[in-house]
C-alpha positions as CSV (number, residue, x, y, z in Angstrom):
1,M,81.0,145.8,91.7
2,D,79.1,146.5,94.7
3,S,75.8,145.5,92.8
4,K,77.9,142.0,91.6
5,L,77.9,141.8,95.8
6,Q,74.6,141.6,96.5
7,N,73.6,139.8,94.5
8,G,76.0,137.5,95.3
9,L,74.4,137.7,98.7
10,I,71.1,136.6,97.5
11,N,71.8,135.2,94.3
12,P,75.6,133.1,95.0
13,L,75.3,131.7,91.0
14,W,76.9,134.8,89.5
15,L,80.5,133.6,89.5
16,P,80.7,130.6,87.4
17,D,82.0,127.3,89.1
18,D,85.2,127.2,86.5
19,I,86.6,130.9,88.1
20,I,85.7,130.1,91.2
21,G,87.1,125.9,91.4
22,L,90.6,128.2,90.4
23,V,90.4,130.9,93.1
24,M,89.9,128.1,95.5
25,E,93.0,126.6,94.4
26,F,95.3,129.2,95.9
27,L,93.0,130.1,98.5
28,S,95.0,130.0,101.5
29,A,92.8,130.0,105.0
30,E,92.7,133.4,106.1
31,D,91.6,134.4,102.1
32,L,88.8,131.7,102.5
33,K,87.1,133.6,105.1
34,Q,86.9,136.8,103.6
35,C,85.8,135.0,100.2
36,T,82.6,133.6,102.0
37,L,82.2,137.1,103.1
38,V,81.9,138.4,100.4
39,A,79.8,134.9,98.5
40,R,77.8,132.5,100.4
41,I,79.0,129.9,97.6
42,F,82.2,130.0,97.9
43,R,81.6,128.5,101.7
44,H,79.8,125.5,99.2
45,Y,82.7,124.5,97.6
46,A,85.2,125.5,100.8
47,Q,83.5,123.0,103.0
48,P,84.5,119.8,100.4
49,L,88.0,121.1,100.0
50,L,88.6,121.9,103.9
51,F,87.3,118.0,105.0
52,D,89.4,116.9,102.0
53,F,92.6,116.1,103.8
54,V,92.2,115.1,107.9
55,T,94.6,114.7,110.9
56,V,94.3,113.3,114.1
57,D,96.9,114.6,115.7
58,I,97.3,116.5,118.8
59,S,99.4,119.3,117.2
60,L,98.7,122.5,116.8
61,R,96.1,123.6,113.7
62,V,96.9,123.9,110.5
63,L,96.0,126.9,109.2
64,S,94.9,125.5,105.2
65,F,91.7,126.0,103.8
66,N,92.6,122.1,102.1
67,S,93.4,121.0,105.5
68,F,91.9,119.9,109.1
69,T,93.3,118.7,111.8
70,I,91.1,117.0,114.9
71,L,93.0,118.1,118.6
72,R,91.7,115.1,120.8
73,C,90.9,111.8,119.1
74,R,87.6,111.9,121.4
75,D,87.0,115.1,119.5
76,L,86.0,113.3,115.9
77,P,83.1,111.4,117.5
78,A,81.4,114.6,118.2
79,F,82.0,116.3,115.5
80,L,81.0,113.4,113.3
81,T,77.5,112.7,114.4
82,S,76.7,115.9,115.3
83,N,76.9,116.6,111.6
84,P,76.6,112.9,109.7
85,D,77.5,113.7,106.1
86,R,80.6,115.5,107.3
87,G,81.9,111.9,106.6
88,F,81.2,111.6,103.5
89,L,84.0,115.0,102.8
90,F,86.7,113.1,104.7
91,K,88.7,111.9,101.5
92,H,92.6,111.8,103.1
93,L,92.9,110.3,107.3
94,K,95.9,110.6,108.9
95,C,96.7,109.7,111.8
96,T,100.1,110.8,113.4
97,A,102.8,109.0,115.6
98,T,101.8,111.5,118.1
99,V,98.4,109.2,118.9
100,N,99.1,106.2,120.9
101,D,95.3,105.9,121.1
102,I,92.7,104.8,118.4
103,T,89.4,103.4,119.9
104,S,87.5,106.7,120.0
105,L,87.6,106.1,115.6
106,Y,86.6,102.7,115.9
107,P,82.6,104.0,115.8
108,V,82.9,106.8,113.6
109,L,84.9,104.3,110.6
110,P,81.5,103.6,108.5
111,Y,81.4,107.4,108.0
112,F,83.7,107.2,106.0
113,T,82.8,105.9,103.0
114,Q,84.4,107.7,100.3
115,L,88.1,108.0,102.0
116,R,90.9,107.9,99.1
117,S,94.3,107.2,101.4
118,L,95.0,106.1,104.8
119,T,97.9,107.0,106.8
120,L,99.2,105.8,110.1
121,S,101.7,104.9,112.2
122,C,102.2,100.8,111.7
123,G,101.6,100.6,115.3
124,L,97.9,101.4,114.5
125,A,98.2,99.9,111.4
126,P,96.6,96.2,113.4
127,P,94.0,97.4,116.3
128,L,92.3,99.9,113.6
129,F,91.9,97.4,110.7
130,Q,90.9,94.4,112.6
131,H,87.7,97.2,113.2
132,M,87.7,98.2,109.3
133,R,84.9,95.9,107.3
134,F,87.0,96.7,104.3
135,Q,84.3,96.2,101.3
136,N,82.4,99.4,103.3
137,F,86.2,101.6,102.0
138,P,86.0,100.4,97.9
139,M,87.7,103.7,97.5
140,L,89.8,103.1,99.5
141,K,93.3,102.9,97.3
142,K,96.6,104.2,99.3
143,L,98.1,102.9,102.5
144,V,100.4,105.0,103.8
145,L,102.6,103.2,106.3
146,T,105.1,105.1,108.7
147,D,107.5,103.9,111.8
148,I,108.1,100.9,110.5
149,S,110.4,99.1,113.8
150,S,110.5,95.0,112.2
151,I,108.7,93.3,109.2
152,A,106.7,91.9,112.2
153,A,104.5,94.8,112.4
154,V,104.4,94.4,108.2
155,V,103.5,91.1,108.4
156,Q,101.0,91.9,111.2
157,S,99.6,94.3,109.2
158,F,98.8,93.0,106.0
159,G,97.6,89.6,107.6
160,L,94.2,91.4,108.5
161,I,93.5,92.9,104.7
162,P,91.1,91.0,103.2
163,R,92.6,89.2,100.0
164,E,90.3,90.8,97.6
165,H,90.8,94.6,98.8
166,E,92.4,96.2,95.6
167,W,95.3,98.7,96.8
168,E,96.8,101.0,94.3
169,E,99.0,102.5,95.3
170,L,101.5,101.8,99.0
171,S,104.0,103.6,100.6
172,L,106.4,102.4,103.3
173,T,109.1,103.8,105.4
174,V,111.2,102.3,107.9
175,V,112.5,103.9,110.9
176,K,116.8,103.8,111.8
177,N,117.0,100.9,113.6
178,Y,114.6,98.4,111.5
179,I,115.4,94.8,111.6
180,E,114.3,91.7,109.6
181,N,113.9,88.0,110.9
182,S,113.1,85.4,109.0
183,D,111.6,83.3,112.1
184,D,108.8,86.7,111.6
185,L,107.5,85.5,108.1
186,P,104.7,83.9,107.9
187,P,104.1,79.6,106.6
188,E,102.1,81.4,103.6
189,P,103.1,84.1,101.5
190,I,100.7,87.0,101.4
191,F,97.7,86.9,99.5
192,L,96.2,90.5,97.6
193,P,96.4,91.7,94.5
194,P,99.7,93.7,92.2
195,I,99.6,98.0,93.2
196,R,101.2,100.8,90.5
197,T,103.0,102.4,92.9
198,F,105.7,101.3,95.8
199,R,106.8,103.6,97.3
200,L,110.2,103.2,100.3
201,F,111.5,105.4,102.5
202,D,114.0,105.2,105.2
203,A,115.1,107.1,108.2
204,Q,118.6,108.6,106.5
205,G,120.3,105.7,109.1
206,R,124.2,105.8,108.4
207,S,124.7,102.3,107.3
208,P,123.0,99.7,105.2
209,M,120.0,97.7,106.3
210,S,118.9,94.7,104.7
211,I,115.3,94.6,103.5
212,S,115.0,92.3,101.3
213,L,113.0,89.8,103.5
214,L,110.3,92.9,103.5
215,L,110.5,93.0,99.4
216,G,110.2,89.1,99.5
217,Y,107.3,89.2,101.7
218,L,105.0,91.3,99.4
219,H,106.1,90.3,96.6
220,P,102.8,88.9,95.0
221,M,101.8,92.8,95.6
222,L,104.9,94.3,93.2
223,T,104.9,92.0,90.5
224,N,102.9,94.4,87.9
225,L,105.1,98.1,89.6
226,H,103.7,101.0,86.5
227,R,105.4,104.2,89.4
228,L,109.2,103.1,92.2
229,I,110.1,105.6,94.3
230,A,113.0,104.7,96.6
231,S,114.4,107.1,98.3
232,T,116.5,104.8,100.1
233,S,120.2,105.5,101.0
234,G,120.4,103.4,104.2
235,F,119.4,100.7,102.0
236,H,121.7,97.6,100.1
237,S,121.0,98.4,96.7
238,A,120.6,95.3,95.0
239,D,117.9,94.6,97.2
240,I,116.5,97.9,95.3
241,I,117.6,96.5,92.1
242,R,116.7,93.4,92.5
243,L,113.3,94.8,93.0
244,I,113.4,96.8,89.5
245,E,114.8,93.9,87.2
246,D,111.8,92.1,88.5
247,N,109.4,94.7,87.3
248,V,112.4,96.1,84.3
249,S,108.9,95.0,81.8
250,T,106.2,97.5,83.1
251,L,107.9,100.3,84.5
252,K,107.3,103.6,83.6
253,S,108.4,106.0,86.3
254,L,111.7,104.9,88.4
255,D,113.2,107.7,91.1
256,T,116.5,105.9,92.2
257,S,117.8,108.9,93.6
258,Q,119.5,107.5,96.4
259,V,120.3,104.5,95.0
260,Y,123.7,104.1,94.6
261,D,124.5,101.8,91.5
262,T,127.9,102.0,91.5
263,D,128.0,99.0,88.6
264,V,125.6,100.7,86.4
265,L,122.5,98.1,85.9
266,L,120.1,100.4,86.4
267,P,120.5,101.8,82.8
268,R,121.4,98.1,81.5
269,L,118.2,96.8,83.0
270,L,116.0,99.8,81.0
271,K,117.1,99.6,78.0
272,N,114.1,98.5,75.5
273,N,111.4,98.5,77.7
274,I,109.0,101.3,78.2
275,M,110.0,103.5,80.9
276,H,108.8,107.3,80.7
277,D,111.1,109.4,83.5
278,I,114.2,108.1,85.4
279,V,116.4,109.7,88.2
280,L,119.7,107.9,88.5
281,R,122.2,109.3,91.5
282,L,126.2,109.7,90.0
283,P,128.8,108.4,92.1
284,I,130.4,109.9,94.9
285,V,134.3,109.0,94.0
286,P,135.5,111.4,91.0
287,T,137.1,108.0,88.8
288,A,133.8,106.1,89.4
289,V,131.9,108.7,88.1
290,A,134.3,108.5,85.0
291,N,133.1,105.1,84.4
292,Y,129.5,105.8,85.2
293,L,129.6,107.6,82.3
294,T,131.6,106.6,79.8
295,T,129.4,103.4,80.8
296,L,125.9,105.9,80.3
297,E,127.1,107.2,77.1
298,E,128.1,103.3,75.1
299,I,124.2,102.6,76.6
300,F,122.5,105.5,75.3
301,S,124.2,105.7,72.1
302,D,121.0,104.6,70.6
303,P,117.9,106.6,70.7
304,Q,116.0,103.6,69.3
305,C,115.9,101.9,72.6
306,F,114.9,104.5,75.1
307,V,112.1,105.7,72.5
308,S,109.6,105.6,75.2
309,M,112.1,108.0,77.2
310,R,110.8,111.8,78.2
311,Q,112.7,112.3,81.4
312,I,115.9,111.4,82.5
313,S,117.4,113.1,86.1
314,F,120.4,112.5,87.4
315,V,122.1,113.6,90.9
316,L,125.2,114.9,91.8
317,K,126.5,115.7,94.7
318,S,127.3,119.5,95.2
319,N,130.9,118.0,96.2
320,Y,131.9,117.5,92.5
321,S,134.3,119.9,92.5
322,L,135.3,122.3,89.7
323,N,138.5,120.7,88.7
324,E,136.5,116.8,88.3
325,L,133.5,118.5,86.1
326,G,136.6,119.4,83.8
327,D,137.7,117.0,83.4
328,H,135.0,114.6,82.6
329,C,133.9,117.5,80.5
330,G,134.4,115.1,77.0
331,L,132.6,112.4,79.0
332,W,129.4,114.0,79.9
333,A,129.9,116.4,76.2
334,R,128.9,112.6,74.5
335,L,126.7,111.7,77.1
336,S,124.8,115.1,76.3
337,E,124.8,114.2,72.4
338,S,123.4,111.2,72.4
339,L,120.2,112.0,74.6
340,S,119.9,114.8,72.2
341,R,119.3,112.2,70.0
342,F,116.4,110.5,71.5
343,P,113.1,111.5,69.7
344,N,110.6,111.8,72.7
345,L,112.9,113.1,75.2
346,D,111.9,116.1,76.8
347,T,113.8,117.0,79.5
348,V,117.3,116.7,81.2
349,T,117.6,118.1,84.5
350,I,120.7,117.4,86.4
351,L,120.2,118.0,90.6
352,L,123.0,118.9,92.3
353,E,122.5,117.4,95.7
354,L,124.0,119.7,98.8
355,S,126.4,117.4,100.4
356,E,126.1,116.6,104.2
357,M,129.6,117.7,106.3
358,M,130.4,120.4,104.6
359,D,133.8,122.5,104.6
360,W,131.8,125.9,104.3
361,D,135.1,127.4,102.9
362,W,135.9,124.6,101.0
363,F,132.9,124.6,99.6
364,E,132.6,127.8,98.6
365,S,135.9,128.4,96.4
366,M,135.9,124.3,94.3
367,S,133.0,122.6,94.5
368,I,130.6,122.9,91.3
369,S,126.9,125.2,91.3
370,A,124.1,125.7,89.3
371,N,125.4,128.5,88.5
372,D,128.2,126.5,86.9
373,L,125.7,123.8,85.3
374,D,124.0,126.4,83.6
375,V,127.1,127.3,81.7
376,Y,128.9,123.9,80.8
377,P,129.3,123.5,77.4
378,S,129.0,120.2,77.5
379,F,125.9,120.3,78.1
380,E,125.4,123.1,75.1
381,S,123.9,120.6,72.5
382,L,121.0,119.9,75.5
383,R,120.8,123.6,75.9
384,K,120.3,124.4,72.4
385,M,117.5,122.1,72.1
386,G,115.5,123.6,75.2
387,R,116.2,120.2,77.1
388,L,118.1,121.0,80.0
389,Q,116.8,121.9,83.4
390,V,119.3,122.4,86.4
391,A,118.0,122.4,90.3
392,G,119.2,122.6,93.4
393,K,117.9,119.6,95.7
394,T,118.5,120.4,100.0
């Protein structure tokens, strides 16, 4: 071993590249430091990983080998101009909400020619986009906008993106007090190519908010979705379901774990389509759960209508009681039998979501647990086929 270590210092090619790749994938920052002391070859592999994801922040440094944090915006230009090749290593750039002045980024933007994704607060987007020549960022395919307070902010941001730039993924997060006003919409629709992945998040507001104008403005980009994630418990479900309906012929992956589909519209939309995986939320009221399960069993009764389905997940609130689970035993059993006949289905996952404002004494004695679902007899047909998974969700 000693001879190999010495050889590593002299000739760093003694360790195969594939082995180094596996080692690097799971290294912490401290472990990486030790490796670079042993063999210089690790430095060669560490540099691209270190600068792969760059966060411009004023918070504490993140000790991770694949994350690099700039503590002050003004430090970034000096860091890059001293070695311009470093900018070529930047793949993912994130400007957090704590940064309110990004003017120091403008001169160094041309260094980020290999940028793949950009994450920033919606308020920072317009000034940054004004100084970006998007034709110089051909690899930039993912845009993440956070802290969206109004549709006006979205319109202002997207109005600065040239129509020829092709995005693949868009992620939007709106704040609790998000507002929409039709007067903020431009006279002409947006002219940007359709994207493949759309993620929509809210700030977990208590009262439903409308996003109809937002989805309407972005509609030209949302007509060929392959993947949709709607973690939007604070939004009107009708807005999300309408978006799904518009893309039902192209969607392959759908996560509606925060969408309350009380009319069981989603499974009806997905029948005979090319969906590969789906996450459905069950209602809270026991009678509504029973009706939902009955409708699901009817819809899923013909397995040939779901030949593309690979994964199905159901989200249950943890205040779904043991008594209700027992009352619905027959409904779950029939649904499980239907799902067990799906020809290409790999897994059925039951996600147990912890309820907020829970009376913990009652919770311990009456509500279901993951252990209860693991031994629930109604899932026996799926369990025998190795298709059942039970997981907690906080």
